[in-house]
N, C-alpha and C positions, 0 to 999 in steps of 0.2 A: 503494500499500499504506499510506500514511501521510498526514498526521496534523494535528490541530488546532494551529495556532499561536496563542499568546496572549502578549501582552506583560505582564510582571509582574515585581515585585521581591519577591514573596512567597517565604518560605523553605519549600521543599517537603521532603517526607520524604527522609531521607538516601539511602535505597535507590533513589530515582528521579532522583538528580542526576548521573548519569554522562554527561559529554559524549562523544559518540561519532560523529564526523563520518561515518564510513563507514556508520553505521546510520541516516543521515538519513531514509531512506525505509523503515525497517524497522518493522514493527508487532509489537513484542515486549512491549507493556505497560509500556514505560519512558517516562520523562519526561526530555527532553534539550534542551540549547540547540541551536538551529538555526543553524549557522555561516553560512548563506546569508542569514538574515533578522535574526539577533540576537535572535530571539524564542525562547520555550521551546516544546517540542512534545510533546504527549501521544502515546505510542505506542499509543493505543487507537483509532486511525483514526476518530475521531469528528468529523473536520472536513468541511467543505464538502458541502453538499447544495444542491439547488435543486428546484424543483418542475416537473414536467412539467405539461402542460395539465390543467385540472380535469376534462376529459373522461376522462382515464385513471383518475381516482379511481373513477369508476363502474365501470370494467371491472376494476379491481383488487379492488374489493369484491364484484362480481358477474361472475365470469369469463365467464359465457355471454352477457353483454350485448354488443350490437354497438357498436363504436366509432363506426361511421357514424351510428347512431341517436343516440348521445350528442351527436354533433356538431351535431344539429339544434337544441340548446338556443340560445335567442336570445343574441346577443352582449351585450345589455344586462344580462341576468341573470347571465352569466358574469363580468361586470365585467372582461373582458380579462385574467383571471388567467393569468399565466405566458405571455403572448403572446411568440412568438419569430418571427424572420424565416423565410420559407420556404427549404427547402433545394432548390437546383436539381437537376433529374433527373440531370445529368451531373457532379455535384459530386464524387462519389467516384472515378469514372474517365471523364474526358473521351473522348468517342467510343465509349462502350461500346455504343451503339445497342441498347438492350434490346428484346427481342421483346415486342411489346405483348400477345401471347397469353398470356404467362406472368404469373400474378398478381403485381402489384407490391406493395410494402409499403403504398403509399397506397390501392390498391384494396381491401385487406383490413383494414388497420388504421385508415385514414383520415388518415394523415400519412406524410411521407417520413421515412425513417430519419434521425435526428439532430434532428428537430423535437420529439421527446418521448422520455421514458425508458420503455421498454416493460416492462410487468409480465410476470411469469412466464406467466400464463394466455394473454396475447396473443402471447407468443413461441411457445408451443405451437400456438396458433391459426394463426399464419402458416406455421409449418413444415408443419402438416397440410394447409394450402391448397396449398402447393407440391407436396407428395407426392401429393395427390389429382389435381393437374393432370399431373404427370409421374411416374406410378408406376413406369415402366420406367427412370427415371433417379434416383429418390430413394426411399428406404424408411426409415421411422421405427421405432425399437426402444425399448422401455422397459427401463431397467436397474435400476430401483428406485423407492423413494418416500422423500421427506424425512421428518423427524420429524413434520411437520405434514401429511403425506399427499400432498404435491404430487408430480407425476410428474417423474421424472428420465429424460430421453430422449437418444438420439443419433440422428443422421440419417446414413445412408450415401448419398453422391452420386457417381455415376459413369456411365459409358456403359451403355446397355441390356445389353450383353453382361456387364458386370461385376455389375450389380445382379441379373441373372438367375442368376449363378453365385457368389453370396456364400458359399454353403456350401463350394464348391470352393476359394475364395480363403482362407477360414478354414482348411480342411484343409491347404492348401499352407503357410500360415503356421505351423501346428503342426509340420509336418515340418521347416521351416527352423529352427524353435526348438529342435528336438532332432535334431541331425544323426546321432545314433546309430541312428535309425529309417530313414535313407535308404539305399536301395540304391546300388550303384556307378553313377555318372552321373546319378542322379536329381536331385541337388542342382543341377547345371548346367541341367537342364531346367526346374526350378522357377524358378531365378533368371532364366532367359530369358523366362519368361512372367508372373511374378508382378508385380502392380502395386506401385508405391510407396504403401503405405498411410500416409496422412497424418492424424494424429489431432489435432484442434483442440478444446481445451477452454477454455471462457470463464467469467470472473467467478466464480471460486471464493470470492472475498470479495464479499458481497452489495452492498456500497457502491462496489465498483469497476464502475461502470455501463456505460462505453463498450464494453467487449469484447462483452458479450451482444448489444448492439444491432448491433455490427459483424458478428456471426455471421449476422444476418438479411440484411444487405446482401451478405455473401459467398455465402450460399445462392442468393439471387436472381441474383447475378452469374454463378455457375457454371451456372445453368440458362437464363439469358436473354441474356447478353452475346453480341452478334453482332459487335461491333467490336473485341474483344480477340483479337489473333492468337495469344495463348498458349493459348486454350481447346482447340484441337484436340489439341495435345500433352498437355495436362493430362487430357483425357478419355481419351486413348489410353493414357497411362502411370501414372495414379494412381487410387486410390480414396480419396475425401475423407470422413472421418468428422468430424462436427461435434457437439460437446456444447455446446449454446447457453447453458446456464446450470447450473453445478454447485451453486449454493447458492440455490435459489429462496426459502427461508424468509427468509434475510438480505436478499435483494434486495427482496422485497415489503415488508419492515420499513423498509428505507431509503426506498422510494418513498412509503410512508405518511407518514413523517416529513417528507420533502421536500415532499410536497403540502400538508401541514398548515402548513408554514412559509412558503409562497409569498406573494409580493406581486403587484403589478400587472404588474411586469416582472421578468425574471430579475435576481437580485442577486448579483454576484460577490464581495461583501464576505465575507471568511472568517468574520466574526462573525455574519452574517445567520442568522436562525432556520432558513431552508431548508437551510443548509449545516452547522449545528451539531447533530449527532445526539445525542439523549439516550441514556443508558446502556440497552442494551449496544451500541448502534449497529448498523448493517447488515452489518458485516464478517463476523460470526460466524453460524453456523447456529443453529437453535432451541435446541440444547443448549449454545450459546455456545462452541463449539469452532472453532478456526482449522483449517479443513479442508485448508489447504496444508501442514500439519505432521502429517498423519494417514495418509500413504500407506503406511507399513509397520505402524503401530500398528493401523490398521483398527478404530478404536473407533466410528466413525460410519457410519450406513447409506449416506450419500452416497459416502463413499470405498470402502466395501466393494463397493457396486455397480459403481462406476466402475472399480476395479482388475480386477474379474472380467470386465467388458466389454472392457478393454484386452487382457487375456490371451486373448480369443478371436481377436483379429486380429494381436497382436504387431506393432504399427505400426512402420515404420522411421523415421518423423519424428513427433515430438510437440511441440505448442506449447501452453503454458499461459499464457493472456493475462490480465495484471494491470494494475492502475493504481497509481500512487505519488503523492507529494506534487506539488501544482500548480506549484511552482517548477521542477520538473525536466521534461526534454523526453521522450525515448523511449529505453529501453534494450533492446538485443538482444545476444545473444552475439557474439563470445567473452566469457566470464566473467572475473571477477577471481580472484585466488587467495584462499583455498586451493582446489585442485582435488582431489577424491577420488582416492586412489591407484588405485582400481579402474576409473577412466575410461581408455579406450584412446586411443592416439595418433590413430588413424583417426577416432574420434568427435570429437576436438578439431579435426582437419583439416576434417571435414565441417561442423562448426559455423562454422568460419572461412569456409568457402565460402558457406554460407547468409548469414552476416553481411555478407560483401562484397556480395552481391546486394541485400540489404536496404539497404545504404548507397548503392548505385547508384540505386535507386529513390527513396530519401529525398532524395537530392541533386536528382534530376530534378524532384521535387514541391516542393523547397524546405523539406523538413521536418527539423528539428534532431534529432540523436540522439547517444547516447554508447555506448561499449562498454568492456569491461575495467575497469569501476569498480563498486564497491558490491556487486554481485550475484555471489556465488561459486558453486561447484558442489561442495559438500562434503557437506551433510546429505542423506541418501537418503530423507527423509521428505517431500520436496516433490513437486509435480506435475511437475517436470523431473528431480529426483534419482532417484526410483524407476524411471521408465521408462528413464533412462540406465543404471541398474544392471541392467536387463533386456536392454539392447542397442540401444535406440532412440537416435536423435539427438534428444534432448529439450531444449527451450529455454524459458526464461521470457521473455516480452515484458512490459515495464513502460512504461505510458504515463502521463505527467503528467495527473492526474485533474481534470476539471471539477467533479465532485461536485455536479452539477446542470447547468442549461443554460448557465451562464456561470461563469467563474473569473477572478478578479483575482489576478495574481502580486504578490509583495512589491515588484517594481520598478514596479508600476503598469500594466503591460501586461495585456491580457485575451485569453482564447480561449474558444471555444464548445464545447459538448458535441459538436457535429457534427465538430469538428476532431479530437477524440480518437477518434471512430469511424473517421474517415478514416485516421489513422495506423495503427490496428490493422488495418484492411482492406488497406492497401497492404503492410504488412509480412507479413501472412499470405499474400496473393496471391503476393508475392515468393518466399516459402518454398515454396509449392506449385509455382511455376514451376521452381525448382531441382530439387525432388524429381522432377518430370516429366522434366526434361532429363537428369538424372543417375540415372534410375531404376535402372539395373543396378548402379551403384556403391553406392547406398544399400541395395539388397536384399542385395548381397554383403557389405556391412559388417555387417549384422545377422547374416547366416549365419556369417560369420567370428568375430564376437564370441562367438557361442554355441559354435562349434566349438573355438576356442582356449581357451575356459573349461574345457572337458572336459580337454583335454590338460594345461593348467596344474594342474588339480585332481589329476591322476595324478602330476605331477612335483614339486609343491611339498611343503614339509616337513609341513604338516598335510593329511592325506588324507581325514579324516573328523572328524565331531563326534558324540560319544555323549552322549545325555541318559539317565543311569541312572535306574532307579526310585528314588524318594526320598520324604522325609517329606511335602513338599507336592506330591503327585502331581497334584493338581488343576491347579496352575500349570504343571507339566511337560507335562500333556496339552494345556493351552491353548496353550502355546508351540509344541508340535509342530503343532497344528491351524493356528495363525496362519501358520507357515512354509508349511504345505501349501497354504493359501489363496492364496499368492503365487507359485504355480507351482514350488515347491521340493519335490523328492522327499524325503520323510521316510518311513522304514520302522520299523515296530514289530516287534521281534524276538519270535519265538515259542518260543525256547529260550534257555537260559543260554549264555554264550560268554565267551571270554577274548581281550582285546586290550589292547595297550600295557601289559602287566604287571599287569593288573587283571581280575577276574572280574565280569561284569555279569549281572544277572538277566533272565530272560525278561520282556518288557514294556518293556525299554529301547528308546529310539529311536536310530536311526543316520541321520545326514545325510551322505552321501558328497559330497566335494568334486569328484569326477569327474563332474560333471553340468553342463548348459548354464547353470544359474543360480548357478554357482560364485561369481561376483563379488558377487551380491546376498547370498549366504550369508556371505561374508567380511564384508560390511558389517554384517550383523545379529548375527552370532555371535561375532566377534572382540571381545575386551574393549576394544581401542583401534583407532582409525583414524588413521593418522599424517598430520599436515600437513606441507607442504614445509618443509624446515629453513630455507630463506631467509625464508620467510614468518614462521615463529616468531621467528627472529632479529630481524626488522624490528618485530615487536610488542614484543619486549623492548626494543629501542632506543626505541620510542615511549613505553613506560612510564617509562624513565629520563628521557626528555625531558618528562615530564608531559603527554603526549598520550594521547588515548583509543586503544584498540586498534581493529583493523579486522576483528574477528571478528563475523560476521553473525548467528550463532545458536548453538545448543548444539554443544558439541565432543565430547560423549560420549553414546552412545545404545544401547550394547550390550544386546540383549534378555535374554540370560541374567542380566545384572546387574539390569536393571529388574524382571525377574520373580523375582529371588532364587532362581534354579534353577541347579543345578550342570550345566555342560556341560563334557565332557572332550574337548579337542583330541587327536586320535590320529594317530600317524605311519603308521598302516596303515588300510586300508579293509576291515573285517572281513567275512569271508564267513560269514553266519549266516542261518538260515532266518527269514523275516520276511514281514510283509504291509504293504500300503500304510497309512499312518496316516490316521486319520479327520480330517475337516475340521470336526467338531462341537467347539465351544469348551468344552462341558461334557460329560464322559462320565457315563453313568448310574451312580449309586452302588448300594449294596445294604444290606440288613438281614440280618445273620447271626444265626441263631436267632430268627427273627421271633416265635416262640411263647413267648419267654421269660416267666417268671412274675413276675420282680421288677424288673428295670431294664434300660435300654439305655444304652450308653456310646458316644460319638463322640470319638475322640482329637483333641486340639488339634494345631496345627501345619500344618493344611491349610486353604487358602482355602475349600474345600468345606465344612468344618466351620463356618466363620464364616457362610457363605451359609445353611447349614442353621439355625444359631442364629437368624438374623434372621427367616426365613420361618416357623420353627416357633413362635416367640413371637407372630407375627402371627396364627397360626391358634389361639392360645390354649392351646398345649401348655405344661405346667408343666416348666420347665427350670432346672437348676442348673449352675454352674461350680465345679470343684474348685480350691481355692486352692493346693493342693500336689499333688505326684505321689502316685500310689497304685498298688497292685498288687492285681488281682482275678483269681482263677483262673489265676495264673501269669503274667499279662500286665501289664506296668507302663504306666500311662498318665501322660503329663506334666501338670503344672499347666495349668489352663485347659480341661481336657477337660470335655465336657458329659455330664450324667447326666439321664436321664429315668426317673423312677420310675413304674411301671405304676399303682401305687395312687394317684398324684396326678393321673392323666389318665383320660379317659373311655374308654368301651367301643369307640370308633372309632379308638383310637390306631394299631392296626395299619394301617388303611386310610390314615390320614394319613401315617404314616411311609413307606409304600410309595410314595406320591405324592411326598413331599418328597425322598427320596433319588434318585429318578429325575430330579427337577428340579434338584437342587443338586449331585449327585455325591458326597454324603457317604456314608461307610461307618459303620454302627452295628452294634454287637455286643450281643446280648441275653444276659442272665444270669439263672439261676434262683436265685442266692444273692447276697446283698450282703456276704458275709464278705470283708473286706479283710485281706490278710496283711501289708501294709506301707503306711504312710501313713494319712491320715485316712479314717475310715469314711464311707460314703455318707450316713449320717444325722448326720454331724458338722456343727458350725456353720461348718466350713470348706467345706461344700457350699453355696455362696452362691446364693440364688435370684435368677434373672434376671428382668427385666421388660421389656415392650415400650415403649421410650421415645418420648415425643413430642418431635420434633426441629424446632427453628427454625433456619433457615439465613438469615443476613443477606444481603440482596439489594440490588442497585442500587448506585450510586456512594456511597462510594469503594471498594467491593470491586472487585477485579480480575475482569472479566467472565469470563475464561478460567478462573480459579480457582473462582469461584462455580459456573460451569457444570460444571467437571470434578468438583467435590465432589458436586454434585447427581447427575451422571451415575454416579459411583462408587456412591453410596448407593442411588439409585433403579434404575439399569439393571443394575448388576453384582450387587447384593444384594437388590433388591426392597424397599428400605426407603423408605417415603414420608417426605418432608420438607415442611415448610411454609416456603416462601420469604417473608420479610417484608422490606419495603423499609426502608432505613436510616432514613428520616425518622420511622418509626413506633417505633423501638426505644427512644428516650429516654423516652417516656411510656407505652409499652405494658405492661400488667400481664403479667408473665412466669410467673405461677403455673401457667398452663395448659400449660407446657412442662417437660420434664425436662432437655433439652440444648439449648444455644445454640451455634452454630458461626459464627465470624467468619472468612471466607476471607481468603486473601492479598489485600492491598490495593494500589491504584494511586493513592491519594490519602490524605488525612488522616482517620483514624478520629476523631481528637480534634475536628476541625472539624465533622464530621457528628454526633457524639454529644454532645459537650460534657460539662460536669460532670453534667448530669441523666442522660445515658446511662451514665456511669461509675457513678453512684449506683444507677441501676436495676439494672445488671448486678451490682454488688457485693451488693445486697440479694438478688438472685436466687440467687447462689452461697451466701451466708450461710444462706438458707432451704432449702438442699439441692439447688440446681441445679448442673449441670455446664456450665462454660463452656470451650469448645475454640477455640483460635486457631491459625491456619495461617499460616506465613511471616511477612510483614511486619505482620500483625494483632497478633502477639506484641509488636512494638515498642511499640504503643499500651498494651497491658496492663502492659508493663514500664516505661513512663514513670513517673518518681518521682511526678508529680502525679496519676497514676491508681493505680499501685501495686496492681494486681490480682494480680500475680505478682512474686516477688523477683528475677527475672532482670534484668540490666542490660546494655544494649547497649554494646559495646566500640568505642573508636576504634582506628585502626590502630596497630600497634606501632611504636615508634621505634627505629631502629637506633642503634648506639653512635656512628656517624659523624654521624648527624643530630642526636643529643643534644648532641654535642660542638660542632657548628657552629651551634647555635641562638643567635640574638642574646639578650642579656639583655632583660628586659621593658622595653619603651619607656616611660619615665616623663618627664613634663614637669615641670620645677621651677617653683615659684611664680614668676610674673612672666616666665617664659621663653616664647619663641614656638616652641620646637622641642624635640626629644628629645636625649638623650645621643648623642654621635657614636661611631662604631666604624670600625675600619680593616679592610679586606679585603686580606690579603697576596697572594691569588691567586684565580683564577676558581673553583676547587674550594670555597674557603671561602665565596665569594659564593653559589654554588648551594646549599650546605648551609643557608646563612642564610635563604634565601627559601623553603625547604620549609615547607608549611603546619604550624602548630604543633598543629593538631587536624584530623585528616582521617579519613574513613571508610576501612575496609579495602578492599583491592582487590576489585572486583566480579568475580564469576564469570559468564561468559556462559552457563553450562549445562554442568556436569560431573557425573559420578557419583562420589560419595564413599562411603567405607566407614564404617559405624557399628557400635558394639558396645553390646549391651544390658545392663542391670542384670538379671542372671539370676533373682534371687529376687523381683523386684517383680511385683505382681499385674497391672500394665499390660502387661508383656511375657510373660505366661503363654502358653506355646505358640508364642512367636515364636522364629525362628531366632536363634542367638547372634550372627551377623554379618548386617547389613543393607546394602543398597546404595541410596543416596538420590540422586535428581537435585537438584542444588543450583544456584540462580541467584541473583545479587544480592550484597550486601555485608554482610548482617547476621551479626554474631557476638556471642554473649552470654557473660558471665561466669556460671560454674556457680552453682547454688543451693547454699548452705551446708546442711549436714545438719539443722540446727535449723529451717530454713525450709521445705524441701521436698526432692524427690528428682529427680536427674538420671537419667531412665529410659533414654534412649538417648544416647550420646555419640559424637562422631566418633573415629575410631581415631587412633593415634599419628602423628607427622609423617611417618614413613617408610612407613606403611600406609594413610594416609587416602585417597590418590588411587586410584580404581579405574578411571576411564576419563575421557579428555578433557584439556583444558588447565587445569592448576592451578598458578599461579605460586608460587614458593618462599615468598614472604612470607605468602600466604594459607594455604598448606599448613601452615606452622609455627603460624600463629596459630589456625587451626581445630582443631588437634590437641587432643583430649580436651574440647572444648567441647560443650555440650548441643545435641542435635538434638530432644529431647523431654524436657519437665520437667513435673512435676505438683506442685501445692501444695494442701493442704486449707485451706479457709476456712470456719469455721462448720460447717455441716452439709453443705457441698458441696465441689466440686473445681474448680480451674482447671487445665486441661490445655493446655500450650503447645508446639506444634510450631514450631521455629525455621526449618524448611524447609517447603515445600508438598508434603505426601505424596500429593496427588492430581494432581500435575503432568501436564497434557495427558491425564489419564485413562489413562496407559499404564504407571504404576509399580505393577504388580500385586503386586510383592513387599512393598509396604507396605500393602496393603489390609486385611489382618487386624490390623495394628497400629492402623489407623483404627477398625476395628470394636471392637477392645478398648477403645480410648479412649472410645468412645460407650457400649457395653453394660456393660463391667466397672466404669467409673466410675459409671454410673447405678445399678448394682446395689449399690455401696457407699455412695452418697450417702444421706442421711436427710432426705428432703424434708418440710417442714412441710405437713401436709394439713388 
């Protein structure tokens, strides 16, 4: 899962300097010292690659080409590019005695597994060859397409009886998944006959190359091995599902880079071109998302299709196969703390059983491994966390990556690509072996997980969650649909009802806790998920000792908070007429009084209105936004509401509006009079004309690939707003007059180094001439640098406690002619410890928590925005607020007792963040600088901030006065 190591003394951006030993192999976009090597490590997984044989380059570019034909190129013309030693036929399993009638990898691909890195098209080709040979034992299914249109497949492998009865197996799985539907005694009958469905998913990160190739060897072994005595029991008791490659776009990007950097022989040097991936690297998918953090957010087609396929089978065992830094060996569970509190003791016991068997086989093969370190089981958005919350025994496997055909560790030792393939192969076969041997226990564990969830939902304090109708109904509808897509029962009420001392309108959603997915519901809808007290205490001790914490990823992820949607936990499960909620993410809107003679109004406050605004402007519709609230025909509309005057638009307006509301979910009301009884008139200069802005998005290093991708995703895919991504090397000298808005995403390197004085000057001129410059997250730090001074914010150092201030040494001064500094006495150890505290240090870094913010209610940037917002915050950047004569602090963090909404927020950071700006704006010349101190597009899942981002773009552009 991680990362390029580079030896350097350069001073890196403050937010990237957190030493984090437990996150050594974590890919969270951070830059940390590697305690194993003494080097620094980028968390953008851009290290190590190598090139497979040049022959594969042909097949990567032309998927239909035969590898065997490519092999016919004369050796002299190839120049022995990437030559590797042959892999013996019995390398992966001595004595396997493969049936020669079954198509081997070499007979189809032209090489043994481990001799080359197999592109996506060739993976599909080999799986199809196996399925064509043994259609009674293997069947291939498509579950979707990647952004680039590549097929996403899974293969079911089992005995002829099982493959012939896949529909019946799925039906039994659905019954076990919902014990309420089982008749008396039916559960035992199904448990007695149901196979242990083992779901094996490979290479969710495209540059984690070994797992996908090991899937080919596994499929071959399951069909062809005659000398493996375990096969009979495996075929009798399991159905194996293989997802050979979860991220084909990223994998093929990696292979292209690796091929282009190859030399005459494989080069294990971490600095070699074949291993040094250019931005954005192969880890991410086409949209530059980390697919391993998207399992409940479901923003990407790869994860949406994958989760839907999993829910057809409800597998009892899931393996998500990854790779990590080359210096590490192999991880398999049991996991380290923290463990999600919704995980059951039986799940942990079965993980331990699987781990012990893996350890036995690794010992037999002489393969090193570790458990209970680094990798926890807390966040439910992973490829192991989400299936675990559904009842599976789900595990992450992590192999030290070759990132090419050969890797050189920091201690000088080397290992080959084939070695990583073998470790994955052995671990997965061991897992299938245990699932086959303990079939009944695994199947019963899944059934009991779902059965006890229902009982707990009935007895626990919170028995239901109610999503009332509310201002942003669009986000409420989307949240209900998102839950429904994950197998959670969500019902939309058809009548008014009263529950928990409150009356709810028809159209509210009810999620009962008394259902099989109760534990997933708790994970997603509760505001907080608790970590073990002893783990939290240990992190506090480490902080006091000056050590990094051991938190792996975000600590808060509550969907209602991220969507900024009210969800009411209720002590009763209301009995009310209802119907099953839709799984459509956008519900059709409507035009009320579509034949209105004068104008149409869309109320602000709904994400659907923002969506409509963007799409309407693209279609050339004349649109205005009201700077203040107004009342029309007895209805009051908030500031930011949209007005369409019929007289300013063409004869086809009705046709356009009907199409737009169906697409965006917006609700428009037509009026036959523009007479306003309160607030500004529709013809006032407070009815500000909007324009369709031309948007430039900074692209390439040093932008954070995830932030750049998420920002593009939010604009293009959520709102249909086209952007022009421009590589950073162009920005310093590029004429910007052709753009209205420039967006700088969160960064993982130095904007200053990339743009220099020329870039700062170019952007300053752009703003002065009426452009809008928007910075996200750490990009704001560059704008706020006094040497750049594009915005008057200034980044703060950590606050100093009274004890620290008292214990600090006087400034060390050397007297003329002296060889040392003034002496001091330490009367006790406490004084010594205070004296060595850094005199200037960054605030504590947040690993990812949801914080509460408050808006400046009368500011045009927050028109239509809810008074309270919830923001995912990671990093250590805190800024001094703008003074009133310089600019406006548009969104600020709440007070110290209210700022934490979800996750781990240490006291010092909670107190220092209070009332500090999350969004600030400053006018410069004819334009604006809009600075987010957080990343509002984080992982593309913070829907509650999307309208604020749209306001920043569209409302700022409308008020700027560009020179034309």
